[in-house]
C-alpha positions in Angstrom: 124.7 88.1 135.8 121.9 85.6 135.3 122.4 82.7 132.8 120.8 83.7 129.5 117.7 81.7 128.6 116.7 80.7 125.1 113.5 79.6 123.4 113.1 75.9 123.6 112.3 75.6 119.9 111.9 77.5 116.7 108.1 77.3 117.2 108.5 79.0 120.6 110.5 81.8 119.0 108.1 82.2 116.0 105.0 82.4 118.3 106.7 84.8 120.7 107.9 87.0 117.9 104.6 86.8 116.0 102.9 87.6 119.3 105.0 90.7 119.5 104.3 91.7 115.9 100.5 90.9 116.1 99.3 93.7 118.4 97.3 96.9 118.3 99.3 97.9 115.3 97.7 95.2 113.2 94.2 95.1 114.6 93.7 98.8 115.3 96.0 100.8 113.1 96.2 98.7 109.9 92.5 98.6 109.1 92.0 102.4 109.5 95.1 103.2 107.4 93.9 100.7 104.7 90.4 102.4 104.8 92.0 105.9 104.5 94.5 105.0 101.8 92.4 103.4 99.1 92.0 99.9 100.4 93.6 97.6 97.9 96.3 100.1 97.0 97.5 100.2 100.6 97.4 96.4 100.8 99.6 96.0 97.6 102.1 98.6 98.8 102.2 97.1 102.3 102.8 93.6 101.0 105.6 94.7 98.7 107.3 96.5 101.6 106.8 93.6 104.0 108.6 91.3 101.6 111.5 93.7 101.0 112.0 96.3 103.7 110.3 94.3 106.5 112.3 91.1 105.7 115.5 93.1 105.5 115.1 94.7 108.9 113.8 91.6 110.7 116.7 89.4 109.4 119.2 92.1 110.4 117.9 92.6 113.9 117.4 88.9 114.7 120.9 88.1 113.4 122.4 90.9 115.5 120.7 89.5 118.6 121.7 85.9 118.0 125.3 86.8 117.0 125.9 89.0 120.1 123.6 87.2 122.6 122.8 90.6 123.8 119.7 92.8 124.0 119.4 96.1 122.1 121.1 98.4 124.6 124.4 96.4 124.5 124.2 94.4 121.2 125.1 97.3 118.9 128.1 98.2 120.9 129.2 94.6 121.0 128.9 94.4 117.2 130.8 97.7 116.7 132.1 100.0 119.5 131.1 103.2 117.8 127.5 102.1 117.4 126.6 102.1 121.0 124.4 105.1 120.4 122.0 103.1 118.3 121.5 100.7 121.2 120.6 103.6 123.5 117.9 104.9 121.1 116.7 101.3 120.5 116.2 100.9 124.2 114.5 104.3 124.6 111.9 103.3 122.1 110.3 100.5 124.2 110.9 102.5 127.4 108.7 105.3 126.0 106.2 103.0 124.3 105.4 100.7 127.3 103.6 103.2 129.5 101.1 104.5 126.9 100.8 101.0 125.2 99.6 99.7 128.6 97.1 102.6 128.8 95.6 101.7 125.4 95.6 98.0 126.6 93.7 99.3 129.6 91.2 100.9 127.2 90.7 97.5 125.4 90.3 95.8 128.8 87.6 98.4 129.7 85.7 97.6 126.5 86.1 93.8 127.2 84.4 94.3 130.5 81.7 96.5 129.0 80.7 94.0 126.3 81.1 90.9 128.5 78.7 92.4 131.0 76.1 93.0 128.3 76.5 96.8 128.1 77.6 97.0 124.4 74.8 99.5 123.7 76.3 101.9 126.3 79.7 101.7 124.6 78.0 102.8 121.3 76.7 106.0 122.7 78.2 109.3 121.6 80.8 110.5 124.0 81.3 107.2 125.8 84.9 106.8 124.9 85.7 110.5 125.6 84.0 110.4 128.9 86.0 107.3 129.9 89.5 108.5 129.0 88.9 111.9 130.5 87.7 110.5 133.9 90.2 110.4 136.7 90.1 106.9 138.2 89.0 104.4 135.6 91.8 104.7 133.0 94.4 104.5 135.8 92.8 101.4 137.3 92.6 99.6 134.0 96.2 100.7 133.1 97.4 99.2 136.4 95.6 95.9 135.8 97.0 95.5 132.3 100.5 96.5 133.2 100.7 94.2 136.2 99.4 91.3 134.1 102.2 91.9 131.6 104.8 92.3 134.4 103.8 88.9 135.9 104.4 87.1 132.6 107.8 88.8 132.1 108.8 88.1 135.7 108.4 84.3 134.9 111.2 84.6 132.3 111.6 83.5 128.7 110.4 79.9 128.8 107.9 79.8 131.6 106.6 83.3 130.8 106.9 84.6 127.3 107.1 81.2 125.4 104.4 79.4 127.4 102.0 82.3 127.3 102.5 82.8 123.5 101.9 79.1 122.8 98.5 79.4 124.3 97.4 82.8 123.2 98.5 82.9 119.6 96.6 79.9 118.3 93.5 81.1 120.2 94.0 84.6 118.7 94.3 83.2 115.2 91.1 81.2 115.5 89.2 84.2 116.9 90.5 86.4 114.0 89.4 83.9 111.4 86.0 83.4 113.0 85.2 87.1 113.2 86.5 87.7 109.7 84.1 85.1 108.3 81.2 86.5 110.3 82.0 90.0 109.0 81.7 88.9 105.4 78.2 87.4 106.0 76.7 90.7 107.3 74.0 92.4 105.2 72.1 95.6 105.8 68.7 97.1 104.7 70.2 99.6 102.3 71.7 96.7 100.3 75.3 96.9 101.4 76.9 93.6 102.3 80.1 92.5 103.9 81.3 91.2 100.5 80.9 94.7 99.1 83.1 96.0 101.9 85.6 93.3 101.1 85.8 94.5 97.5 86.5 98.1 98.7 89.2 96.7 100.9 91.1 94.4 98.5 90.6 96.0 95.0 93.2 98.8 94.4 91.7 102.1 93.5 93.5 105.2 92.3 90.3 107.2 91.8 90.8 110.8 93.0 94.4 110.1 94.0 97.3 112.2 92.9 101.1 111.5 93.0 101.2 113.0 96.5 98.4 110.7 97.7 100.3 107.7 96.4 103.5 108.9 98.1 101.5 109.3 101.4 100.1 105.8 101.1 103.7 104.4 100.6 104.9 106.3 103.7 101.8 105.2 105.7 102.5 101.6 104.8 106.1 101.9 105.7 105.3 103.5 109.0 102.8 100.7 109.7 105.5 98.1 109.2 107.3 99.5 112.3 104.2 98.9 114.3 103.5 95.5 112.7 106.8 93.7 112.7 108.4 95.1 115.9 111.6 96.4 114.3 113.6 99.4 115.5 112.4 99.0 119.0 114.9 96.4 120.3 112.4 93.6 120.4 113.7 91.4 117.5 117.2 91.9 118.7 116.2 90.8 122.2 114.2 87.8 121.0 117.0 87.0 118.5 119.4 86.8 121.5 117.2 84.0 122.9 117.1 82.2 119.5 119.0 78.9 119.4 122.2 78.7 117.3 121.1 75.5 115.6 117.7 76.8 114.5 116.9 78.1 111.0 116.8 81.9 111.4 115.6 82.7 107.8 112.8 80.1 107.9 111.6 81.5 111.2 111.7 85.1 110.0 109.7 84.0 106.9 107.1 82.4 109.2 106.8 85.5 111.4 106.5 87.6 108.3 103.7 85.4 106.9 101.8 85.2 110.2 102.0 88.9 110.8 100.9 89.9 107.3 98.1 87.3 107.4 96.7 88.6 110.7 97.0 92.2 109.5 95.1 91.4 106.4 92.4 89.4 108.4 92.1 92.3 110.8 91.0 94.4 107.8 88.6 91.7 106.8 87.2 91.6 110.3 86.7 95.3 110.6 86.3 97.1 107.2 83.4 95.1 105.7 81.4 95.4 108.9 82.0 99.2 109.2 81.3 99.5 105.4 77.9 97.8 105.8 76.7 100.0 108.7 78.5 103.3 108.2 79.0 103.3 104.4 82.2 103.9 102.4 82.5 107.5 103.6 82.0 106.5 107.2 84.6 103.7 106.8 87.3 106.0 105.3 86.7 108.8 107.8 86.7 106.7 111.0 90.5 107.2 111.5 92.1 106.3 114.8 88.7 106.2 116.4 87.7 103.1 114.3 88.1 100.6 117.1 86.8 102.5 120.1 84.1 104.7 118.5 83.0 103.3 115.1 83.1 99.6 115.9 80.9 99.7 119.0 78.3 101.5 116.9 78.6 98.7 114.4 78.1 96.1 117.1 75.1 97.9 118.5 73.3 97.5 115.1 73.8 93.7 115.2 71.1 93.2 117.7 71.5 90.5 120.3 74.6 89.1 118.5 76.3 92.5 118.8 77.2 92.0 122.5 78.6 88.6 121.8 80.6 89.5 118.7 81.8 92.7 120.5 83.0 90.7 123.5 84.8 88.1 121.4 86.4 90.9 119.3 87.7 92.9 122.3 88.9 89.7 124.1 90.9 88.9 120.9 92.3 92.5 120.8 93.2 92.2 124.5 95.2 89.0 123.7 97.0 90.7 120.9 97.8 93.7 123.1 99.1 91.5 125.9 101.5 89.6 123.7 102.9 92.8 122.2 103.2 94.6 125.6 105.1 91.5 126.9 107.7 92.0 124.2 108.0 95.7 124.8 108.6 95.2 128.6 111.0 92.3 127.9 113.1 94.5 125.5 113.6 97.0 128.4 114.1 94.3 131.1 116.7 92.4 129.0 118.6 95.6 128.3 118.8 96.4 132.1 119.9 92.8 132.8 122.6 92.9 130.2 123.9 96.4 130.8 123.8 96.5 134.6 123.9 92.9 135.6 120.5 93.2 137.4 118.4 90.2 138.3 115.2 89.7 136.3 113.2 90.3 139.5 114.9 93.7 140.1 114.7 94.8 136.5 111.0 93.9 136.1 110.0 95.6 139.4 111.9 98.8 138.7 110.8 99.1 135.1 107.1 98.3 136.0 107.2 101.0 138.7 108.6 103.6 136.3 106.0 102.7 133.6 103.3 103.0 136.2 104.3 106.5 137.3 104.6 107.7 133.7 101.3 106.0 132.8 99.5 107.9 135.6 100.9 111.2 134.2 99.7 110.2 130.7 96.2 109.4 132.0 96.1 112.7 133.8 97.0 114.3 130.4 93.4 113.8 129.4 92.1 115.9 132.4 94.2 117.5 135.2 97.3 117.9 133.0 95.6 118.5 129.7 97.3 120.7 127.1 97.7 120.7 123.4 100.7 121.5 121.2 101.1 121.3 117.4 103.8 118.8 116.4 106.3 119.4 113.5 104.2 117.1 111.3 101.2 119.3 111.8 99.1 117.1 114.1 97.7 118.5 117.4 98.9 116.4 120.4 98.7 116.0 124.1 101.0 113.8 126.4 100.2 110.4 124.9 100.5 111.7 121.3 103.8 113.4 122.1 105.3 110.2 123.4 104.0 108.2 120.5 105.4 110.8 118.1 108.9 110.8 119.7 109.2 107.1 119.9 107.5 106.0 116.7 108.1 108.8 114.3 111.5 110.1 115.4 113.5 107.5 117.4 112.3 104.4 115.4 113.4 105.8 111.9 116.7 106.9 113.5 117.3 103.4 114.9 116.4 101.8 111.6 118.7 104.2 109.6 121.5 103.5 112.1 121.0 99.8 111.7 121.1 100.1 107.9 124.3 102.1 108.0 125.9 99.7 110.5 125.0 96.5 108.6 125.2 97.9 105.1 128.4 99.9 105.3 130.4 99.3 108.6 130.2 95.6 109.5 129.0 94.8 106.0 126.0 92.7 104.9 128.1 89.5 105.1 128.0 89.7 108.9 124.3 89.2 108.9 124.3 86.8 105.9 126.9 84.5 107.7 124.9 84.5 110.9 121.7 83.7 109.1 123.3 80.8 107.1 125.6 79.4 109.8 123.9 76.0 109.7 124.2 75.7 105.9 120.9 77.4 105.1 120.3 79.0 101.7 119.7 82.8 101.8 116.9 83.0 99.3 116.7 86.8 99.0 120.4 87.6 99.4 120.7 90.0 96.5 117.5 91.8 97.6 118.8 92.0 101.2 122.1 93.6 100.2 120.5 96.2 97.9 117.8 97.1 100.5 120.1 97.4 103.5 122.7 99.5 101.7 120.7 101.7 99.4 116.9 101.5 99.3 115.9 101.2 103.0 118.1 104.1 104.2 116.7 106.5 101.6 113.0 105.4 102.3 113.6 105.7 106.1 115.2 109.2 105.7 112.2 110.3 103.6 109.9 109.0 106.4 111.9 110.9 109.0 111.7 114.1 107.0 107.9 113.7 106.8 107.7 113.2 110.5 109.8 116.3 111.1 107.5 118.3 108.8 110.3 119.0 106.4 109.0 117.0 103.5 
């Protein structure tokens, strides 16, 4: 078995973990959920959950990884023999996510190329996105390019690959996010709407027209978003935790990741929502849904004149960087599990997993044309192959992994196991009481409710 690498510093760990957390979940999913769920109300709920539930899960998983020095597939069994099943599910999540995440990354790459070659107006045309994803060759080509780029980084290992790449991309990403967010606030439109008006809609909580059920849905949406945002319940934080040095401050690093991730998620909303509000109005903003990034935003960029192509290119380059750092962590979670469980070399694990992801990715791409079919999922949504895989991994397996983690830490090995690992260098556990209450009682109940909603029972 290969010697286990570790991040060279706490900064390397924070940037790599933040790179994992800051992905399409923040830049694509967060803004459209915020727009759908009352703007400021969603923000408040998300922030509260990030500081409570998110903190609890991140500390638990990072501590499990550092304590066992194992990735997800074997870490749970190392901590408690009867908990091996949690590790299996935690490894299946990134295994299922990687193929379709790279396909979406390929979509982002396609839009990068389109805007960088001055064809932003073409991307704004009705049917452009649908025509692209339903074509046979292009989605597969862009998927292959994106997947191979990710595989090359992971092939280089923890220090030369993940850490080095993250140290370059994350600062650049943050600068680009801030720059576009500031630009978005300066936009004005002939009908009198401005970016600042859109910001008010985004940050000021509004309960107008919302009943108890709507507030409940907002809470569950925010909680589901946390899974996307902070990379928990998919083996990533356990894997990265296993590379975290024993003499580094675990709690401080988790707090920094939490802050960085929440900041970027908030700024993603500032980038997107005011601009969409100015050009499409409040109703257009709230109804854009998942198509916000690939359908609504190109229309917004097209109305900016000459600057639209430039801003569009910068935006999609930024999204591409975010997608790459997240996809790296997803692939690493699977590769590390294969290395730990079967003693494979990194080279063998990367090649085999990349080949599998490529085959599955081609099937998913064909799910929009040759293999197209639709089924209705238990939660009521209509789905094809990509949606089905997303549903199984994100809405079923991830809550199951998180519930299993809460039961394991809260009731079997006890919260003290995590607390001792997190304070092994004499650190102070600032939210100790909150952590114990969350991991034992509140988080499992919330997660169970989320699972029931996903299964269409609640």
